[in-house]
N, C-alpha and C positions, 0 to 999 in steps of 0.2 A: 504494500500500500504505499502511496505517496503522501507526504505531509505538506500541503500546500496552503498556508494559512491566508494567503491573499490572491489565491487562484479560483476561478470558477470554471465549472464545465457546463457548456450549453449544449443541449440536445435539441437540434433545430431540424426536424424532418420536413423542410421545405420542398416542394416539388414543383410549385408553380413557375419557378425561374426557368426550369428546363421543360416545362409543360409534359411532365411524366410522372404520374402517381407512384410509380415504382421507387422514386427516390425517398419516399416516406419510410418504406420497409427498410431500405438500405440504410438510413440514418439510425433507425431504432436499433437494427442488428449490430451497427458499429459500437453503440453505447452497451449493448449485451456483452460484445466480445472484449471490450476495453477492460483493463485492469482496474479494480476498486480503487477508490480515491477518498482522502479525507476532506477534499474540497467539496463545496456545495455543488450539487448536480441540478441544474434547472432546466426543466423541459418547456421549450417555448411553444405557446399554444399556435397551432397550424390548422387552417381550414381543411377539412377533410375532403378528399376527392368525391365529386357528386356528378354534376353535369359537366360537359367538356367547357374548357375556358374560352373566351372570346378575346379578340384584340381589342384593347382599350387605348386609343390615342397612341397606337404605335408599339405597345407592350402587351404581350399575352398575360392576362391575369394581373394587370396593374393594381387594381384596388385590393385584392387579396395581399399582394406583395407589400404595399404600402401599410396595411394593417399589421402584418407580420413584423416589418421593420419597426413599426412604433412599438410593438410588444417587446422586441428583443432590445431596444434602446431603454425602455422603461426598467428592465432588468438590469442592464449594465449600469445605469445611473443609480439605482438603488445600491448595488454591491461595490461600485467604484473600483474594480479589481487592478491589480498590477499585471495579472496574467490571465489569458483566456485560452481555454480548449474548447473548439467547436466541432461538433459531429454533425455533418449535414448528409443528406440533402444536397440540392444543387449548389453550385459554387457561390451563388449570391449570398448565402449565409454568412460569408466572411466580411460583408461590407460593414455592418456596425461593430463587429469586434475589432477589425483592423482599424476602423476610423477611430474607435474609442482609444486604442493603443497608440495612434498617432497623437492624439490629444495628450494622453498619459506621459509618453515618453519623448515627444517633440522630435529634436534633430538627433537624438540618439538612435531612432528607429529606422530600420531598413526592412523592406519586404522582400522575401525570397519566394517567389511564385513559382512552384514546380508543377508544371502543366505542359501538355502538347500545344496548348493554344494561349494567346496572351489575354484573352477576356477584355478587350479594349474596344469593343463595338459600341454602337449606340443604336436607337430605334431606327435610324435611317439605313443601317446595314442588316440589323437582325432583330426579330421581334421577341426573342427569348432573352430575358434579362440576365440569365446566369453568364452570358457572355459579355456583359457590360461592366462587371464588378471591378476589376483592376483599374479601368478607365475612370470610373466613378470615384475610386479611392484617390486618384490623381487630380480630381476635380473636373473631369471631362464627361459629358453625357447628359442624360435626362435630369431634369431638376428635381424630380421626385426622389431621385438617388442622390445627387450630388449636394443637395441642401442639407443632408444629414451628416456630411463630411466637414467638420468644422475647420480641421487642419489637414488639407490636401497633402498627399506625400509627393514630393518633388521627384522628378523622373530619375534624377541621379541616385536616389535612395531605393530604386527598384531594380531587381534582377530576376529575370525569367529563365528558369532551367528546365531543360527538357524540350523546349520548344523546336520544332522544325516545320517546314513548308507552310509559312503563313500565308493567308490570303492577301491580296493586294492592298486592301485597305489597312490590314494589320500590319503588313510590312512598312507602309508609309507611315503609320503612326508611331511604329518603333523608331524608325530613322528620324522623323521630325523631332521626336522628344529624347533622341539620344539614350534610349533605353538599353541597358546591357542585357546581353542574352548569353546563355550557355547551352550548346547543342547536346543531344543525347550522347554523341560520342565523346564530347569534352566532359560530360558528366562521369561516363565510365572510366574516363582516363584520370580522374581525380578531381574534376571540378575547379582547377586552379584559378580559372576566370572568376568564380565566385569568392574564392579567398582573396583574390587581388581587390575585388570590389569592395569587400568588407574592410580591408586595410586602407585603400585610398580614400574611401567615403567616410572612414572613422565611424562605422557602424558599431554601436555598442549593444544594441538590442535587435532581436529579430522577430518579426511576425512571418511564420511559414505557412503557406497555403499548399496543400497536397490535393490536387485533382487526380483521383486514381486512374483517370483515362491516360495519365502519363505512362502507365504500365502497358507492356505488351500483352495484348489480349490472348495471345497464344499460350501465355504462361500464367496469367492471371485473369480469370474468366469473368470476374464479377464488374465488368465495365459495359458501357453502352454498345461498344463495337463488338462484343461477344454475344449479343442478344440471339437466343435460339431462334432459328428460322429465318435470320436476317439474310436478305439477298445480296449478291455480290455487289451490286451498284447503289445499296442503300445509303452508303456513308461516302459516296465518291466525292473527292475533292476536300475531304475533312482529314486533317492529320490524325493518324493513329500512335498510340504510344510505343515508345521504342526501348523503354527502360524496364528493369526488373526490381523487385522489392530490395535485394541487397544493394543496388546502385542508388537508389533513394536513400535508404538508411545510411550508406557510407558518406553521402553528400551532406545529409543533415548532421551526422555526428560530427563530421569535419568543421561544418560551419558552426555548430554548437561550441566547438573548442575555441573559436575565435570571437563569439558574440554570445550574450545571454539570450536564450529563447524565451520570449514573453508571450508569444501568440502560436498557436498551432491549429490549423483548420483542415479537416479531412473531408472531402466532398465527392459526390457522384458515385457513391458505392451502389452497385446494382447487383445483388447476388442472385442471379436468375434461377440458379438450381435450387435454392433455399425457398424462393417464392413459389416456384412451381410444385415443390414438395408440400409446402404449406396449403396451397390450393387443393392439391390431391387428398391431403389429410382431412381437409373440411368436407369432403365428399364421400368419405368412407364410412361403413357402417360401425357402430358400437364406440366410436371415438368421441364424439360431441356430448354435450349434456343432453340428457333425456328431456323431451317436451313436458 
């Protein structure tokens, strides 16, 4: 068990940012799998999947996302933590926690974004808000997201690791903002560009985002790209993960030896086999409660 007197763990099974109800189960399972903690564990209230979401002024499920963002901010303001662990849900779950950590730690904080994708889009490029989160943390994007970020994180204090094959808009945004990146090959080779970033930018505290789709779906199957029954062209043009769990662990452990980890978010967990087995169990005789 960990002793984290000023740490909170948020369980935020938000699914609307990726418009995929399966993210809800993924977040809950992450919390079940995680080691026990002495820190407060707070479950953020999330609207249950009911009817299909609609596009609301450029963002799918905008009102639900705003309500949930307000809920998590209320929790964070109540606890005023130094450190936050977040189990999601879609990638947007890290918006409020990392924005708070930027307020709390200021110029000491850097964001290490471990992801195949940079998540810097806006509604003009993509309607699913989980692809907007890092841009919003930098102060760019839809006002319903950016107005909650009191202290936007300067691009020099952002590092994206595991990224490859960005789309044209993403490539331009990264170049225009001079955001440092570390390719999958560089991560596997030791991630020296990440260590150089920490040193040169004098990063003392790290908020680390892990999108599990940075992992190779051939070796880790609980990601979007390993969805059973997916057709060959279902994810055409979208970068798929090229790393494995030991690669990610080694990078984080090395980075943690250079700066204090104050935030950790894990998102986009989609345990397809467990979900399908759960559905099967619900339909078998003798298992459920008697009427």
